[in-house]
N, C-alpha and C positions, 0 to 999 in steps of 0.2 A: 630643572632650574639651572641656569648658567651661573657658575661660580664667579664672584666678583674679582678675586685676585688671580693673576696669571700664574699658572703652574709651569715652571720651566722644565726643560728636558733634564737638566742637572743643576745641582746646587751644592757647594762645599758644606761639609758637616763640621761646623766649628763650635767648640765649647769654650768655657772660660779657661780651660787648660792651655789652649792655643794662644789665646789673648794674653794670658799671664806670661807665657813663655816668651812671646815676642817683646813684651814690655821689659822683661828682665834682660834680654839681649840689648835692647835699645839703651837701657840705663847702664849697661856694662861698658859701652863704648867700643866693644869689639864686634863690628858688624859683618866683616868679610870672612874669608876662610880662616878657620881657627879650631879651637878645641870642641866647640859645639858641633861643627861639621863632622869632626872625627867621631864624636859620640853617636851622631845620627848614623854614620856609616857602620859603626860597630853594632848598633841596635838592629839595623836591617840585616846584617850578616847573621846575627844570632837568631833572628826570627826565621830567616829563609833556610838556613843550613839544615841538612838532614844527617847523613852518615859521615860527612867529611866537612872540613872547614871551607867557608866561602870567603872570598876577598871582594871588597866593594870600594867604589870611588864615586862620590856624588859630583854631579855636573849641573850646568845651567839648564839642560833639557835632555829628553830622550834622544832628540835629533843629534845633539852633541855627542852623546854616547855611541850612537850608531856610527856616526862619522869617524870618531876616534877608534872604534873597534876595527873598521876597515883599514885605517891608517896603520895601526900596530900589527895587523895581520899581514901587512905588506902588499895589499891589493892596490893595483894602479893601472896605468895605461896598458892596453893589450889584454887585460883580464875581463872576464864576464862574471856577473853576479845575478842569480835567479831570485826574483821577487814576485810575490803574488800581485795580480792586478787589483785585487780587492784590498786596498789599504789607503792610507793617507800619503800625500806627496813625499813626505820626509823619507819614507822607507826606500823609495826609488831614487830620489834626488841625491842622497848622500853617496850613492854609487858613482854618479857623475862627478861629484865634488872631488873624488880621488882619481878621476880620469878613466875609470873603468866603464864598461858597457853594461847597462841594465837590460835584463832579459825578463820580460813579463810572462807569468804563468797563470793559467786558469785555476779555478777553485773547486772544492768539493761542494756538492749541492746541499748537504745537510749542515755542516759546521761552518761553511764559508771560508775555511782555511785552505791553504795551498794544497793542490791535488798532487800527491807524491808520484803517482804514475805518470802524469803529464810532465812533472818537473824532471823526472829521469830522462825523458825523451829530449829535453832541452840541454842536457849536459854534453859538453864536448871538451876538447883538450884545453880550451881557454877558460873553462869554468873553474873559478877558484873558491866560490862561496855561495851559500844559499841563505836567504833571510826569511824564515817563516814568521808569520804574524798570527798571534793568538787573538783572533777577532772576537770582540765583545767580552773577552775573558775566558773563552773556552779553549782548552789546550789543543795545539796541533798534534798530529800523529808523530810524536817524537821518536817512536821506535822506527818508523819508516824513514824519517829524516836521518836518524843515526845510521841506518843501513846505507843510505845514499852517501853519507859523509865517509863512511868506512870503505865502501866499494870504490868510490871515485876519488878519494883523497881530497875532499873539499872541506872547507871550514863552515861552521854554522854559527851565525849570529842571530839570536832570537830577538825579534821585535816584540817585547813583552809589555808594551805601553799600556795594554788593557788588562794585564794579567797578574797584577800584584795580589798575592794570596791564592791564586789558582793552583790546583794540584793536578799532576799527571801521574796516574797509577799510585796515588797516595803520597807523592813527593812533590814539594812545592816547586813551581817554576823557578828556575835559577840554578838548578842542580844538574843540568843535563848537557849543555852545549859548551862550545869554546867560550862564548860570551853571551850573556843575556842582558837586555837593556830595558829598564823600567821608566815610566813617566810618572811624574808627580804634579802634572798640570792641574789646574783648579778643579777640573771635573772628574779627576781620577779617583780610584778607590782610596788611596792614600794621597792626599793633596797638600802641596806646599805653596801653591800659586803658580810657580814655575819651577822647573827642576827635573832631574832624572838621575839614574844611577846605573852604572855598569857592574855586573856581578859575574864572578868566575871562580872556578876552583884553581885557576892558574894565577898564582900571585904575581909572577913576572909580567904577565900581560896587563894586569890591573895597575901595577906600578909604572909601566910604560905609559899607560893612559893618564895616570896621575901627573906625570912629568909633562906630557904633551898638553895637558889641560891648562897649564900656566906657562906658556912661552918657552917650554923646554928647560925651565929653571929647576935646579936640584930640589929635592923634597924638603930641605930645611928652610926654604925661602920665607915662609910665613913666621917661623920661629924667631926671625931676626927682630920682630917687634916686641918680644917678651924680654923681661929683665935679664934672663939667662941667655938670651940670644946674641947673635953677632950680626953686624951690618953687612958682612960679606955674603954674597950669593954668586952662583955661577950659572950662566946659560949654557947648557950642555948640548942642546940641539934646537932645531926650529920647532915651535909649538903653536898653541892657539890660546884664546882667552875664554875658557869654558869652566873656570873654577866656581864652585858653589859657595854660598854665603851663609853666615850664622843666623840671620833672621829667618830665612826659609828653612834652614835646618832645625831651628827651634820648633817651628810648626810641625815638621816631620816627626820629631821626637814625641810630641804630644799626640800626634795622629797614630803612630805605631803602637802606642800603649792601648789604643781603642780599636785597632784594626780588626780583630776577630769579631767584636761586637758589630762593627760597621758592615763587615762582610755578611754576617748572619742576617742583618736587617735587609741587605740587598737580596739575599736568597729568599727571604720571606716574601718580599714584594714580588719577586720574579715568579715564585711558585704560585702565588695568588693569581697573577696574570695568566700563567699557563693553564690553570684550572678554569678560570672564569671565561677565557677567550678561546678555549680549545675547539669549540664548535664553529668558530668564525674565522680564525686565522691559523696559519702554520708558523712554527718557530724554528730557530736554529737549534742545533743539537744540545742535549744535556745527557749526562750519564752518571750512574752510581760509581763507575770505575774511576772517574776524575772529579775534581771539584771546579765547577764553573765559578769564576770570580764575579760574573754579572756586572761588569763595568757598564755595559749597555744592554738594553732589552730590545731585540729586533723582532719585528712581526712581519709576516708576508701575507698580503691580501690574496685571497683565492676567489674573490667576488668578480663576477662578470658584469655586475650592475653598476659598480662605482670604482673608479680607478684610484691608484695610490695618491696621486697629486690632489684629487678631489677630497680624499679622506684627510690628508694633511691640512688642506685649506679649511675644511670644516672643523677640525680640531682647534685651529687658531680662533675661529669665531666663538668657540666654547672656552676660550682662555686656557688652552692646553698647548704646551710647547711640544714640538717633535722635530725630527731631522731625518736625513738619509745618510747612513754609513755603509757603503760609500758610493760615490760615483766612481766606477772602475777606472783605473788610470788610463787604460787604452781608449777611453771615450773622451778624454780631455784633449784640447787642441794641441798641446805640446807633444803628445804621444801618438795621436791617432794616425799620423802619416807613417809612423814606423811600425805600428802593430795592427795588422788587419783585424777588423772587428770579428770576423768569422772564426778567428783562433780562440775565442773565449765564449763559447756557447753557454756555459753554465752561468758565468758572471752576467752575461747579457740578459738571460732569462730571469735571474734573481733580481737584478736591478729594477726591472719594470714594476715590481710589486712590493718592494721592501721599504720599511721605514722604522725609526726608533721612537719609542714612547718614554715618558718620564720614568726615571729610576735613579734614586739616590738614597743614601742611608738615613737622611733626616726626614724622608717622606712619611706621612701618616698613612695608615691603611685606608682611611677615608679618601685620601688623595688618589690612591690606586683604584679604589672602587669607582670614583668619579670618572677616571680615565677609561676604565673597562666598560662602564655603563654607557659612556658617551660613544665609544667605538661601536658597541652593539646597536645603539640607537641610530648611528650614522648608516650602518649597513641595512638597517630596517627602514630607513627613510623617515625616521621620527624627528 
């Protein structure tokens, strides 16, 4: 029987705590950057840190964080930055925003993360940074990336948009590279609607980003609205308008109090899928050595009878949402003339059969059962 209500690919997990937190901020009259944002930054730092302190700055998006990360690292015209082709546009386009050249790299077949061996072959004297992406929430080979960074003296900016709460060798993502950038978009594991955060062990880099995020104004700018504040502020350098606000931060504070519970639910659904569908589909990597954040659940069709697009269309008729993460960048019109398709054999092969099925922490197990049963029926022609 086809369910009556459409099951989306993702849905925010919202409780009364988030609603009450927003109401409190609205009534306070302080809606923009202020103490609530600082509290959110501190709570994230406390959650993520392992053996050393972490420093954080909340911004309007993960894209803003990636952009400012390259800015404060001094990357610009004449420089090259290596980016996996299997990612969203933001990861590559921020490289061009600073005037540098984006260099696309193929991916590993299992994890769909950047292939370290192929990345090394792309490094030259102009290479200044690499941006690994933790696809779907499964950690990249950070040991391999650390090796490349040390050997060739390049910077590492982790695109951790999918990876809040993920662990690499039992340490949370955010503790490894020069800078790590998270997304709090509405579909993410910790969602504030819009928003992102840069995390680093380097306090100076984070404070540079903080200043750049609000027109290069000194850090006391927002305190001028408090009773103890002063009207005077100073523009110390050219900056941007990427500062975070208290309304979204309040949602984040409520979310981070429940993050482990939400992550556990995502894993429960993911493990159910893996067990129920293992004879029909293949999946991206998982490992007991790391903790998969399961922002997305990707499946690869191995059927010769029905193609990926037909499966996706049939899911829609059964009121099940799905998507494809991602169309490799080198296949898009903007990039395909610069990057020969033959340079990305793994991404090309994976793309032909992969798609994402519903996974979010407020899902019921019965929802997952309906998705799995529907997929099996589709393959069987039922």
